[in-house]
All heavy atoms as an XYZ file, in Angstrom:
968
protein
N     150.733    109.639     94.345
C     149.435    109.128     93.971
C     148.352    110.032     94.554
O     148.414    110.420     95.709
C     149.254    107.703     94.488
C     147.874    107.197     94.185
S     147.313    105.663     94.968
C     148.701    104.644     95.098
N     147.363    110.382     93.728
C     146.234    111.191     94.181
C     145.190    110.276     94.812
O     144.601    109.440     94.140
C     145.639    111.964     92.999
C     144.505    112.873     93.428
O     144.114    112.899     94.595
N     143.974    113.611     92.487
N     144.964    110.450     96.104
C     144.009    109.599     96.806
C     142.688    110.305     97.081
O     141.854    109.789     97.823
C     144.605    109.103     98.136
O     144.940    110.232     98.936
C     145.828    108.229     97.895
N     142.506    111.469     96.471
C     141.261    112.205     96.674
C     140.111    111.515     95.938
O     140.225    111.124     94.777
C     141.408    113.637     96.153
C     140.168    114.470     96.351
C     140.307    115.879     95.791
O     141.328    116.170     95.119
O     139.395    116.672     96.019
N     139.004    111.360     96.638
C     137.781    110.816     96.037
C     136.869    111.996     95.743
O     136.566    112.792     96.636
C     137.080    109.833     96.988
C     137.982    108.640     97.272
C     135.740    109.381     96.399
C     137.449    107.702     98.355
N     136.445    112.122     94.476
C     135.535    113.196     94.093
C     134.185    112.580     93.763
O     134.095    111.635     92.974
C     136.070    113.958     92.884
C     137.298    114.766     93.191
C     137.687    115.623     92.017
C     138.883    116.492     92.373
N     139.218    117.401     91.289
N     133.139    113.132     94.370
C     131.774    112.648     94.159
C     130.959    113.740     93.480
O     131.072    114.904     93.839
C     131.142    112.267     95.487
C     131.926    111.196     96.225
C     131.364    110.934     97.629
N     132.309    110.211     98.445
C     132.529    108.909     98.405
N     131.843    108.173     97.549
N     133.412    108.340     99.178
N     130.152    113.342     92.511
C     129.359    114.287     91.733
C     127.882    113.920     91.816
O     127.533    112.740     91.811
C     129.806    114.275     90.265
C     131.247    114.698     90.083
C     132.281    113.772     90.181
C     131.572    116.021     89.829
C     133.602    114.151     90.020
C     132.896    116.413     89.666
C     133.905    115.471     89.766
O     135.215    115.851     89.608
N     127.045    114.954     91.843
C     125.591    114.774     91.891
C     125.224    113.828     93.033
O     124.633    112.766     92.831
C     125.068    114.264     90.540
C     123.570    114.476     90.395
O     122.950    115.113     91.278
O     123.009    113.987     89.396
N     125.579    114.261     94.230
C     125.430    113.454     95.436
C     124.094    113.735     96.108
O     123.663    114.888     96.194
C     126.571    113.773     96.427
C     126.451    112.954     97.695
C     127.930    113.575     95.772
N     123.436    112.677     96.574
C     122.274    112.836     97.445
C     122.474    111.929     98.654
O     123.549    111.355     98.825
C     120.954    112.568     96.701
C     120.830    111.146     96.187
O     121.223    110.184     96.852
N     120.261    110.996     94.998
N     121.470    111.781     99.494
C     121.619    110.976    100.712
C     121.864    109.500    100.417
O     122.432    108.790    101.246
C     120.374    111.109    101.593
C     120.262    112.486    102.217
O     121.288    113.195    102.296
O     119.148    112.856    102.630
N     121.454    109.028     99.257
C     121.535    107.605     98.938
C     122.749    107.241     98.089
O     123.304    106.158     98.207
C     120.265    107.183     98.217
C     120.240    105.698     97.858
C     118.877    105.221     97.469
N     118.045    105.260     98.665
C     116.738    105.481     98.649
N     116.115    105.680     97.519
N     116.056    105.502     99.763
N     123.135    108.136     97.174
C     124.164    107.745     96.202
C     124.796    108.955     95.534
O     124.300    110.068     95.645
C     123.556    106.853     95.121
C     122.436    107.538     94.350
S     121.705    106.501     93.105
C     122.630    107.036     91.687
N     125.865    108.684     94.815
C     126.492    109.664     93.926
C     126.277    109.165     92.503
O     126.343    107.967     92.241
C     127.993    109.761     94.201
O     128.240    110.183     95.524
N     126.036    110.072     91.578
C     125.858    109.663     90.174
C     127.184    109.221     89.563
O     127.218    108.323     88.736
C     125.276    110.810     89.350
C     123.909    111.207     89.758
C     122.893    110.436     88.970
N     121.568    110.845     89.405
C     120.551    110.029     89.457
N     120.678    108.784     89.081
N     119.392    110.446     89.877
N     128.284    109.880     90.002
C     129.624    109.541     89.514
C     130.604    109.711     90.668
O     130.510    110.687     91.418
C     130.059    110.452     88.335
C     131.420    110.052     87.810
C     129.025    110.459     87.234
N     131.520    108.770     90.786
C     132.617    108.880     91.747
C     133.903    108.697     90.955
O     134.043    107.741     90.186
C     132.519    107.807     92.862
C     133.730    107.878     93.773
C     131.225    107.972     93.653
N     134.839    109.645     91.128
C     136.127    109.568     90.434
C     137.213    109.361     91.478
O     137.309    110.107     92.458
C     136.397    110.837     89.601
C     137.768    110.767     88.954
C     135.306    111.029     88.559
N     138.017    108.331     91.241
C     139.114    108.016     92.145
C     140.253    107.403     91.349
O     140.043    106.502     90.528
C     138.653    107.037     93.235
C     139.777    106.572     94.119
C     140.358    107.437     95.049
C     140.279    105.289     94.019
C     141.401    107.014     95.850
C     141.321    104.861     94.820
C     141.885    105.729     95.738
O     142.925    105.319     96.516
N     141.432    107.893     91.587
C     142.651    107.315     91.020
C     142.569    107.160     89.496
O     142.959    106.139     88.944
C     142.941    105.970     91.697
C     144.401    105.586     91.619
O     145.273    106.450     91.471
N     144.667    104.307     91.694
N     142.004    108.167     88.833
C     141.954    108.167     87.373
C     140.861    107.311     86.762
O     140.881    107.054     85.559
N     139.896    106.871     87.580
C     138.792    106.065     87.074
C     137.467    106.701     87.485
O     137.282    107.056     88.656
C     138.858    104.610     87.604
C     137.665    103.799     87.136
C     140.157    103.945     87.166
N     136.561    106.847     86.521
C     135.210    107.341     86.785
C     134.289    106.135     86.935
O     134.243    105.265     86.062
C     134.729    108.235     85.650
N     133.571    106.103     88.049
C     132.616    105.036     88.345
C     131.221    105.630     88.228
O     130.861    106.509     89.008
C     132.835    104.506     89.767
C     134.223    103.997     90.006
N     134.555    102.675     89.882
C     135.360    104.649     90.347
C     135.835    102.523     90.149
N     136.360    103.708     90.426
N     130.459    105.173     87.242
C     129.125    105.700     86.994
C     128.081    104.810     87.655
O     128.198    103.579     87.618
C     128.851    105.763     85.488
C     129.772    106.692     84.757
C     130.949    106.226     84.201
C     129.463    108.035     84.643
C     131.805    107.083     83.526
C     130.318    108.904     83.976
C     131.495    108.430     83.419
N     127.047    105.432     88.218
C     125.937    104.655     88.760
C     125.145    104.053     87.595
O     125.405    104.356     86.433
C     125.034    105.539     89.617
S     124.042    106.730     88.685
N     124.190    103.224     87.913
C     123.345    102.642     86.869
C     122.452    103.693     86.234
O     121.914    104.558     86.923
N     122.334    103.626     84.928
C     121.471    104.536     84.179
C     120.479    103.733     83.352
O     120.799    102.639     82.885
C     122.301    105.433     83.254
C     123.070    106.483     83.987
N     122.540    107.707     84.306
C     124.325    106.466     84.499
C     123.443    108.415     84.967
N     124.537    107.679     85.096
N     119.300    104.312     83.173
C     118.261    103.735     82.321
C     117.845    104.782     81.304
O     118.141    105.966     81.465
C     117.034    103.272     83.141
C     117.392    102.130     84.064
C     116.434    104.426     83.930
N     117.134    104.344     80.271
C     116.629    105.269     79.253
C     115.268    105.812     79.694
O     114.597    105.216     80.539
C     116.495    104.551     77.913
N     114.876    106.914     79.103
C     113.548    107.466     79.367
C     112.490    106.431     78.988
O     112.631    105.737     77.984
C     113.343    108.749     78.571
N     111.434    106.328     79.790
C     110.423    105.305     79.530
C     109.695    105.461     78.196
O     109.042    104.529     77.744
C     109.431    105.470     80.682
C     109.988    106.459     81.607
C     111.192    107.084     80.982
N     109.827    106.589     77.548
C     109.159    106.784     76.254
C     109.778    105.921     75.155
O     109.181    105.718     74.108
C     109.195    108.258     75.843
O     110.538    108.685     75.730
N     110.983    105.419     75.401
C     111.635    104.514     74.449
C     111.142    103.106     74.736
O     111.435    102.546     75.780
C     113.158    104.602     74.595
C     113.663    105.999     74.315
O     113.484    106.503     73.230
N     114.253    106.624     75.301
N     110.401    102.533     73.811
C     109.661    101.302     74.091
C     110.432    100.010     73.859
O     110.313     99.080     74.631
C     108.370    101.265     73.258
C     107.476    102.472     73.448
C     106.879    102.489     74.825
C     105.886    103.628     74.948
N     105.776    104.175     76.242
N     111.203     99.915     72.784
C     111.867     98.650     72.469
C     113.245     98.585     73.115
O     113.815     99.611     73.500
C     112.030     98.472     70.942
O     112.994     99.430     70.475
C     110.708     98.638     70.206
N     113.792     97.395     73.195
C     115.143     97.244     73.750
C     116.157     98.003     72.903
O     117.077     98.626     73.435
C     115.543     95.754     73.910
C     116.873     95.627     74.669
C     115.629     95.050     72.559
C     116.852     96.109     76.094
N     115.969     98.017     71.588
C     116.888     98.763     70.717
C     116.785    100.267     70.978
O     117.817    100.949     71.050
C     116.602     98.454     69.247
C     116.918     97.034     68.830
C     115.792     96.029     69.104
O     114.730     96.425     69.625
O     115.990     94.847     68.796
N     115.562    100.769     71.132
C     115.378    102.207     71.404
C     115.966    102.582     72.758
O     116.638    103.606     72.887
C     113.893    102.569     71.369
C     113.273    102.529     70.000
C     111.761    102.698     70.049
O     111.122    102.309     71.043
O     111.226    103.222     69.060
N     115.695    101.772     73.777
C     116.220    102.078     75.103
C     117.745    101.991     75.137
O     118.405    102.853     75.718
C     115.598    101.158     76.157
C     114.163    101.510     76.457
C     113.633    100.836     77.707
O     114.376    100.362     78.555
N     112.310    100.801     77.822
N     118.306    100.987     74.498
C     119.762    100.847     74.482
C     120.411    102.008     73.730
O     121.406    102.576     74.194
C     120.173     99.495     73.863
O     119.537     98.436     74.582
C     121.683     99.309     73.903
N     119.841    102.388     72.596
C     120.366    103.517     71.817
C     120.343    104.801     72.637
O     121.347    105.538     72.698
C     119.563    103.691     70.513
O     119.708    102.503     69.727
C     120.038    104.899     69.715
N     119.231    105.081     73.294
C     119.108    106.301     74.105
C     120.067    106.262     75.293
O     120.712    107.263     75.627
C     117.671    106.468     74.584
N     120.180    105.119     75.909
C     121.045    104.969     77.072
C     122.514    105.148     76.701
O     123.271    105.837     77.388
C     120.797    103.594     77.691
C     121.546    103.201     78.938
C     121.468    104.274     80.018
C     120.990    101.886     79.458
N     122.933    104.576     75.598
C     124.326    104.720     75.172
C     124.628    106.148     74.720
O     125.742    106.648     74.928
C     124.660    103.702     74.091
C     124.636    102.240     74.576
C     124.885    101.292     73.410
C     125.612    102.003     75.711
N     123.650    106.834     74.140
C     123.838    108.256     73.797
C     124.052    109.069     75.076
O     124.901    109.964     75.118
C     122.642    108.774     73.009
N     123.301    108.753     76.117
C     123.467    109.439     77.399
C     124.853    109.149     77.976
O     125.525    110.039     78.495
C     122.376    108.999     78.377
C     122.541    109.547     79.775
C     122.333    111.064     79.822
N     122.484    111.539     81.174
C     123.281    112.541     81.534
N     123.971    113.223     80.630
N     123.381    112.900     82.786
N     125.301    107.902     77.858
C     126.642    107.573     78.351
C     127.726    108.306     77.574
O     128.743    108.703     78.149
C     126.893    106.066     78.349
C     126.726    105.461     79.722
C     125.701    104.579     79.999
C     127.589    105.802     80.766
C     125.538    104.039     81.270
C     127.431    105.274     82.036
C     126.406    104.392     82.278
O     126.255    103.867     83.535
N     127.537    108.510     76.287
C     128.532    109.298     75.525
C     128.675    110.685     76.120
O     129.786    111.199     76.262
C     128.146    109.381     74.048
C     128.559    108.171     73.276
C     128.499    108.385     71.779
O     129.265    109.218     71.255
O     127.680    107.688     71.144
N     127.546    111.310     76.471
C     127.579    112.635     77.100
C     128.288    112.585     78.451
O     129.102    113.447     78.765
C     126.150    113.155     77.299
C     125.397    113.427     76.016
C     123.916    113.692     76.254
O     123.449    113.622     77.418
O     123.211    113.968     75.261
N     127.963    111.575     79.254
C     128.587    111.447     80.572
C     130.082    111.188     80.465
O     130.875    111.776     81.216
C     127.917    110.310     81.358
C     126.509    110.590     81.857
C     125.846    109.303     82.325
C     126.538    111.636     82.962
N     130.469    110.320     79.558
C     131.897    110.048     79.364
C     132.644    111.327     79.001
O     133.712    111.615     79.552
C     132.092    108.975     78.294
C     131.662    107.557     78.691
C     131.528    106.677     77.454
C     132.629    106.960     79.702
N     132.093    112.103     78.084
C     132.706    113.374     77.683
C     132.802    114.322     78.884
O     133.847    114.921     79.130
C     131.890    114.011     76.559
C     132.357    115.393     76.145
C     133.744    115.424     75.505
O     134.165    114.402     74.924
O     134.407    116.471     75.600
N     131.717    114.448     79.618
C     131.684    115.349     80.767
C     132.721    114.972     81.820
O     133.314    115.843     82.453
C     130.284    115.344     81.393
C     130.137    116.255     82.590
C     128.753    116.185     83.206
O     127.844    115.558     82.687
N     128.598    116.837     84.339
N     132.948    113.677     81.988
C     133.851    113.219     83.039
C     135.207    112.747     82.500
O     135.861    111.893     83.075
C     133.163    112.164     83.902
C     132.096    112.789     84.767
C     130.782    112.817     84.343
C     132.429    113.409     85.956
C     129.806    113.439     85.106
C     131.463    114.036     86.727
C     130.143    114.052     86.309
N     135.619    113.345     81.377
C     136.989    113.203     80.906
C     137.339    111.874     80.272
O     138.486    111.433     80.345
N     136.370    111.242     79.612
C     136.656    109.965     78.985
C     135.930    109.862     77.646
O     135.450    110.863     77.110
C     136.236    108.816     79.921
O     136.821    107.597     79.482
N     135.888    108.650     77.090
C     135.177    108.395     75.840
C     134.963    106.891     75.688
O     135.389    106.109     76.554
C     135.931    108.971     74.635
C     137.368    108.477     74.549
O     137.625    107.302     74.881
O     138.235    109.259     74.142
N     134.316    106.492     74.614
C     133.989    105.078     74.397
C     135.215    104.188     74.320
O     135.153    103.013     74.668
C     133.173    104.902     73.105
C     131.819    105.536     73.149
C     130.973    105.178     71.940
C     131.492    105.719     70.651
N     130.560    105.461     69.517
N     136.328    104.732     73.862
C     137.545    103.947     73.723
C     138.198    103.642     75.067
O     139.117    102.822     75.134
C     138.558    104.669     72.820
C     138.150    104.719     71.362
C     137.143    105.823     71.038
O     136.889    106.728     71.876
O     136.569    105.781     69.938
N     137.741    104.300     76.133
C     138.382    104.148     77.439
C     137.459    103.571     78.507
O     137.724    103.691     79.700
C     138.971    105.496     77.873
C     140.136    105.882     77.024
N     139.986    106.577     75.842
C     141.455    105.621     77.153
C     141.175    106.741     75.286
N     142.076    106.171     76.059
N     136.372    102.941     78.086
C     135.497    102.242     79.032
C     136.245    101.002     79.520
O     136.788    100.242     78.724
C     134.160    101.850     78.374
C     133.409    103.097     77.903
C     133.304    101.028     79.338
C     132.228    102.791     77.002
N     136.279    100.819     80.818
C     136.984     99.686     81.410
C     136.052     98.504     81.663
O     136.403     97.369     81.372
C     137.650    100.109     82.724
C     138.636    101.280     82.622
C     139.071    101.721     84.009
C     139.815    100.891     81.757
N     134.902     98.790     82.253
C     133.933     97.735     82.548
C     132.516     98.216     82.253
O     132.227     99.420     82.316
C     133.976     97.293     84.029
O     133.574     98.391     84.848
C     135.347     96.816     84.434
N     131.657     97.273     81.946
C     130.228     97.553     81.791
C     129.461     96.373     82.373
O     129.765     95.216     82.062
C     129.864     97.746     80.325
N     128.506     96.671     83.219
C     127.585     95.662     83.725
C     126.207     96.030     83.197
O     125.732     97.147     83.428
C     127.581     95.601     85.261
O     128.910     95.370     85.717
C     126.667     94.484     85.758
N     125.621     95.116     82.458
C     124.342     95.364     81.789
C     123.283     94.491     82.442
O     123.451     93.268     82.544
C     124.453     95.062     80.288
C     125.550     95.932     79.670
C     123.102     95.268     79.591
C     125.953     95.535     78.271
N     122.215     95.138     82.883
C     121.093     94.444     83.499
C     119.927     94.480     82.516
O     119.522     95.560     82.082
C     120.688     95.129     84.802
C     121.815     95.179     85.812
C     122.642     96.301     85.895
C     122.054     94.107     86.665
C     123.684     96.345     86.816
C     123.098     94.151     87.584
C     123.904     95.267     87.652
O     124.931     95.307     88.552
N     119.423     93.327     82.169
C     118.267     93.230     81.281
C     117.062     92.744     82.070
O     117.177     91.818     82.887
C     118.544     92.251     80.139
C     119.630     92.663     79.144
C     119.885     91.537     78.159
C     119.232     93.939     78.420
N     115.915     93.334     81.813
C     114.680     92.890     82.449
C     114.404     91.432     82.098
O     113.935     90.659     82.927
C     113.520     93.779     81.988
C     112.186     93.390     82.546
C     111.117     94.333     82.045
C     109.758     93.934     82.569
N     108.744     94.894     82.132
N     114.727     91.078     80.865
C     114.514     89.713     80.373
C     115.707     89.356     79.490
O     115.984     90.051     78.505
C     113.208     89.655     79.589
C     112.846     88.264     79.117
O     113.752     87.420     78.928
O     111.643     88.019     78.922
N     116.407     88.296     79.836
C     117.625     87.924     79.102
C     117.327     87.605     77.635
O     118.225     87.670     76.797
C     118.371     86.771     79.808
C     119.846     86.732     79.383
C     117.676     85.441     79.600
C     120.681     87.876     79.838
N     116.075     87.319     77.301
C     115.734     87.057     75.896
C     115.905     88.308     75.034
O     115.904     88.214     73.809
C     114.298     86.525     75.774
O     113.358     87.551     76.068
N     116.090     89.472     75.659
C     116.299     90.728     74.932
C     117.762     90.958     74.551
O     118.097     91.962     73.919
C     115.808     91.909     75.780
C     114.332     91.889     76.177
C     114.040     92.980     77.198
C     113.456     92.022     74.947
N     118.633     90.039     74.902
C     120.071     90.246     74.727
C     120.467     90.472     73.271
O     121.341     91.294     72.988
C     120.894     89.102     75.365
C     122.369     89.533     75.493
C     120.721     87.789     74.620
C     123.205     88.627     76.366
N     119.841     89.774     72.330
C     120.224     89.955     70.922
C     119.959     91.381     70.448
O     120.799     91.984     69.775
C     119.505     88.951     70.026
C     120.022     87.529     70.207
O     121.139     87.348     70.730
O     119.283     86.596     69.824
N     118.806     91.938     70.804
C     118.482     93.312     70.418
C     119.417     94.320     71.062
O     119.867     95.267     70.423
N     119.727     94.109     72.346
C     120.656     94.999     73.039
C     122.045     94.881     72.427
O     122.702     95.881     72.146
C     120.683     94.660     74.529
C     121.539     95.605     75.381
S     123.307     95.251     75.365
C     123.350     93.571     75.963
N     122.508     93.641     72.182
C     123.843     93.439     71.605
C     123.962     94.045     70.210
O     125.031     94.541     69.843
C     124.188     91.946     71.544
C     124.778     91.439     72.839
O     125.357     92.180     73.622
N     124.625     90.151     73.062
N     122.900     94.021     69.446
C     122.912     94.621     68.098
C     123.291     96.099     68.181
O     124.136     96.590     67.421
C     121.538     94.441     67.451
C     121.412     94.997     66.069
C     120.019     94.702     65.521
C     119.557     95.859     64.685
N     118.164     95.764     64.299
N     122.697     96.803     69.135
C     122.996     98.229     69.321
C     124.383     98.396     69.940
O     125.184     99.219     69.492
C     121.908     98.902     70.188
C     122.252    100.357     70.465
C     120.547     98.788     69.513
N     124.679     97.626     70.976
C     125.972     97.714     71.670
C     127.130     97.490     70.703
O     128.100     98.240     70.698
C     126.016     96.689     72.800
C     127.337     96.610     73.506
C     128.395     95.800     73.174
C     127.767     97.377     74.634
N     129.443     96.004     74.035
C     129.081     96.966     74.941
C     127.170     98.348     75.411
C     129.800     97.509     75.998
C     127.887     98.887     76.464
C     129.182     98.476     76.746
N     127.025     96.436     69.898
C     128.118     96.079     68.989
C     128.402     97.167     67.959
O     129.544     97.349     67.543
C     127.807     94.759     68.275
C     127.821     93.561     69.220
O     128.335     93.675     70.358
O     127.296     92.499     68.827
N     127.385     97.909     67.557
C     127.584     99.023     66.622
C     128.152    100.249     67.330
O     128.813    101.074     66.712
C     126.264     99.384     65.935
C     125.773     98.331     64.988
C     124.397     98.664     64.414
O     123.800     99.688     64.715
N     123.887     97.779     63.586
N     127.884    100.374     68.615
C     128.278    101.557     69.384
C     129.722    101.487     69.869
O     130.446    102.475     69.815
C     127.334    101.718     70.581
C     127.578    102.927     71.417
C     127.254    104.221     71.114
C     128.192    102.961     72.710
N     127.630    105.060     72.147
C     128.204    104.302     73.134
C     128.724    101.981     73.547
C     128.725    104.697     74.362
C     129.254    102.372     74.777
C     129.255    103.723     75.168
N     130.147    100.330     70.319
C     131.483    100.223     70.914
C     132.536    100.160     69.801
O     132.373     99.421     68.832
C     131.565     99.000     71.873
C     132.673     99.188     72.899
C     131.733     97.704     71.152
C     132.350    100.115     73.999
N     133.587    100.978     69.877
C     134.605    100.967     68.833
C     135.326     99.613     68.737
O     135.605     98.974     69.755
C     135.588    102.063     69.281
C     134.815    102.925     70.212
C     133.840    102.013     70.888
N     135.612     99.219     67.525
C     136.309     97.950     67.283
C     137.638     97.941     68.045
O     138.388     98.906     68.020
C     136.558     97.776     65.788
C     137.089     96.400     65.434
C     136.948     96.129     63.963
C     137.432     94.770     63.577
N     136.632     93.680     64.073
N     137.887     96.852     68.744
C     139.117     96.716     69.510
C     139.086     97.360     70.880
O     140.079     97.333     71.598
N     137.953     97.957     71.265
C     137.869     98.669     72.543
C     136.797     98.101     73.468
O     136.337     98.788     74.389
C     137.580    100.153     72.302
S     138.895    101.015     71.443
N     136.377     96.873     73.240
C     135.334     96.286     74.090
C     135.826     96.190     75.533
O     136.919     95.688     75.783
C     134.944     94.910     73.565
N     135.023     96.671     76.490
C     135.414     96.592     77.891
C     135.156     95.200     78.457
O     134.476     94.376     77.832
C     134.480     97.609     78.560
C     133.240     97.553     77.726
C     133.733     97.351     76.313
N     135.669     94.953     79.653
C     135.238     93.773     80.396
C     133.750     93.974     80.650
O     133.330     95.077     81.018
C     136.011     93.664     81.712
N     132.936     92.935     80.426
C     131.492     93.139     80.452
C     130.776     91.932     81.049
O     131.189     90.799     80.845
C     130.993     93.364     79.025
C     129.552     93.818     78.929
C     129.101     93.864     77.493
N     128.236     92.730     77.231
C     127.403     92.630     76.209
N     127.350     93.593     75.314
N     126.659     91.568     76.050
N     129.711     92.216     81.771
C     128.797     91.181     82.246
C     127.397     91.615     81.844
O     127.090     92.804     81.793
C     128.889     91.029     83.756
N     126.565     90.636     81.538
C     125.173     90.920     81.177
C     124.306     89.902     81.904
O     124.492     88.689     81.726
C     124.987     90.831     79.665
S     123.350     91.344     79.122
N     123.388     90.398     82.720
C     122.556     89.516     83.526
C     121.095     89.935     83.466
O     120.782     91.085     83.160
C     123.017     89.501     85.004
C     124.435     88.977     85.125
C     122.908     90.880     85.624
N     120.229     89.010     83.770
C     118.808     89.317     83.911
C     118.554     89.739     85.344
O     119.045     89.105     86.284
C     117.972     88.076     83.577
C     116.479     88.301     83.743
C     115.673     87.119     83.249
O     115.781     86.765     82.088
N     114.881     86.524     84.131
N     117.793     90.823     85.510
C     117.494     91.316     86.858
C     116.219     92.151     86.823
O     115.938     92.816     85.821
C     118.651     92.174     87.363
N     115.456     92.143     87.902
C     114.323     93.056     87.981
C     114.862     94.492     88.020
O     115.863     94.752     88.689
C     113.630     92.699     89.292
C     114.370     91.561     89.892
C     115.605     91.314     89.080
N     114.239     95.396     87.279
C     114.686     96.793     87.256
C     113.710     97.654     88.048
O     112.651     97.192     88.478
C     114.833     97.269     85.816
C     115.849     96.468     84.976
C     115.938     97.029     83.569
C     117.215     96.445     85.629
N     114.048     98.921     88.229
C     113.306     99.810     89.125
C     111.869    100.099     88.684
O     111.055    100.492     89.499
C     114.063    101.124     89.288
N     111.572     99.935     87.415
C     110.217    100.173     86.925
C     109.880     99.206     85.808
O     110.775     98.775     85.064
N     108.635     98.864     85.674
C     108.184     97.915     84.644
C     108.560     98.362     83.230
O     108.789     97.543     82.360
C     106.666     97.731     84.730
C     106.246     96.747     85.773
C     106.764     95.344     85.504
O     106.614     94.834     84.375
O     107.347     94.763     86.431
N     108.603     99.677     83.012
C     108.859    100.198     81.673
C     110.322    100.089     81.253
O     110.653    100.218     80.082
C     108.399    101.662     81.578
C     109.199    102.632     82.437
C     108.767    102.748     83.903
O     108.055    101.876     84.427
O     109.176    103.731     84.545
N     111.217     99.849     82.200
C     112.641     99.786     81.888
C     113.041     98.385     81.455
O     112.725     97.403     82.128
C     113.481    100.230     83.081
C     113.196    101.631     83.521
C     112.727    101.885     84.793
C     113.381    102.698     82.663
C     112.451    103.181     85.203
C     113.110    103.995     83.058
C     112.646    104.240     84.337
N     113.763     98.307     80.341
C     114.220     97.031     79.808
C     115.707     96.793     80.035
O     116.155     95.652     80.041
C     113.915     96.956     78.301
C     112.455     97.116     77.897
C     112.326     97.107     76.381
C     111.589     96.049     78.541
N     116.478     97.879     80.213
C     117.928     97.763     80.330
C     118.467     98.861     81.256
O     117.979     99.988     81.249
C     118.610     97.825     78.935
C     118.302     99.124     78.212
C     120.103     97.593     79.024
N     119.457     98.491     82.040
C     120.200     99.435     82.877
C     121.673     99.082     82.721
O     122.029     97.904     82.655
C     119.789     99.301     84.339
C     120.538    100.219     85.273
C     120.022    100.170     86.710
O     118.954     99.578     86.967
O     120.711    100.730     87.583
N     122.514    100.115     82.634
C     123.949     99.883     82.448
C     124.743    100.668     83.496
O     124.474    101.838     83.748
C     124.411    100.278     81.025
C     123.654     99.465     79.970
C     125.923    100.079     80.875
C     123.970     99.837     78.531
N     125.730     99.992     84.074
C     126.694    100.588     84.998
C     128.058    100.493     84.319
O     128.401     99.446     83.764
C     126.726     99.811     86.334
C     127.780    100.389     87.271
C     125.358     99.795     86.988
N     128.834    101.578     84.341
C     130.147    101.577     83.688
C     131.219    102.158     84.583
O     130.928    102.958     85.477
C     130.128    102.437     82.421
C     129.412    101.875     81.266
S     129.682    102.931     79.804
C     128.524    102.172     78.689
N     132.462    101.784     84.272
C     133.638    102.490     84.762
C     134.461    102.861     83.533
O     134.432    102.150     82.522
C     134.508    101.650     85.719
O     135.020    100.526     85.009
C     133.735    101.194     86.934
N     135.182    103.981     83.620
C     135.990    104.432     82.485
C     137.238    105.149     82.995
O     137.201    105.816     84.030
C     135.181    105.354     81.584
N     138.308    105.000     82.245
C     139.545    105.723     82.563
C     139.342    107.211     82.252
O     138.806    107.559     81.198
C     140.699    105.169     81.736
N     139.771    108.050     83.160
C     139.726    109.509     82.955
C     141.018    109.879     82.217
O     142.112    109.638     82.731
C     139.598    110.252     84.288
C     139.645    111.760     84.070
C     138.313    109.850     85.002
N     140.872    110.451     81.019
C     142.048    110.741     80.185
C     142.270    112.223     79.951
O     143.247    112.615     79.339
C     141.937    110.007     78.830
C     140.656    110.429     78.104
C     142.003    108.505     79.029
C     140.590    109.997     76.654
N     141.333    113.048     80.414
C     141.498    114.508     80.292
C     140.726    115.180     81.423
O     140.000    114.530     82.160
C     141.027    114.997     78.922
C     139.574    114.771     78.625
C     139.207    115.187     77.195
N     137.931    114.616     76.836
C     137.731    113.405     76.354
N     138.754    112.609     76.125
N     136.539    112.961     76.093
N     140.865    116.473     81.506
C     140.244    117.235     82.587
C     138.729    117.085     82.582
O     138.081    117.087     81.530
C     140.611    118.708     82.445
C     140.220    119.532     83.630
C     140.760    120.951     83.547
O     141.856    121.132     82.981
O     140.096    121.859     84.047
N     138.169    116.954     83.775
C     136.725    116.814     83.939
C     136.091    118.188     83.808
O     136.570    119.174     84.344
C     136.402    116.170     85.292
C     136.902    114.726     85.303
C     134.918    116.251     85.604
C     136.791    114.029     86.620
N     134.964    118.219     83.069
C     134.229    119.464     82.859
C     133.233    119.667     84.003
O     132.160    119.100     83.992
C     133.479    119.430     81.519
C     134.368    119.268     80.332
C     133.544    119.139     79.075
C     134.427    118.932     77.858
N     133.663    118.763     76.628
N     133.629    120.448     85.005
C     132.733    120.689     86.158
C     131.606    121.617     85.825
O     131.622    122.473     85.059
C     133.534    121.260     87.337
C     134.367    120.170     87.993
O     133.910    119.009     88.044
O     135.472    120.485     88.444
């Protein structure tokens, strides 16, 4: 068993990604504040996650968990509309969605994911 922990994009407070035992653990990500609606922010955020999944040896079919933080839970239908189109049929991860204050007023959604690493990581 490989017990090495690999940390990427590390600063004094956090790592953007930690890979251990074949699982990539991503920190929370938000969309650029220029995206105004929940649908726009969710679309931009999931596009960014597609890039991250590819970079760290995974894809949408191998997401294990997703924790979704919404500024206001009343936005869930708009977020789910985008999410449901994005996630491949039959590959929905274990998921939680909660209302929480986010780091800035302009942010409507933040997502934290874990994914199985299925190929070599692109350093």
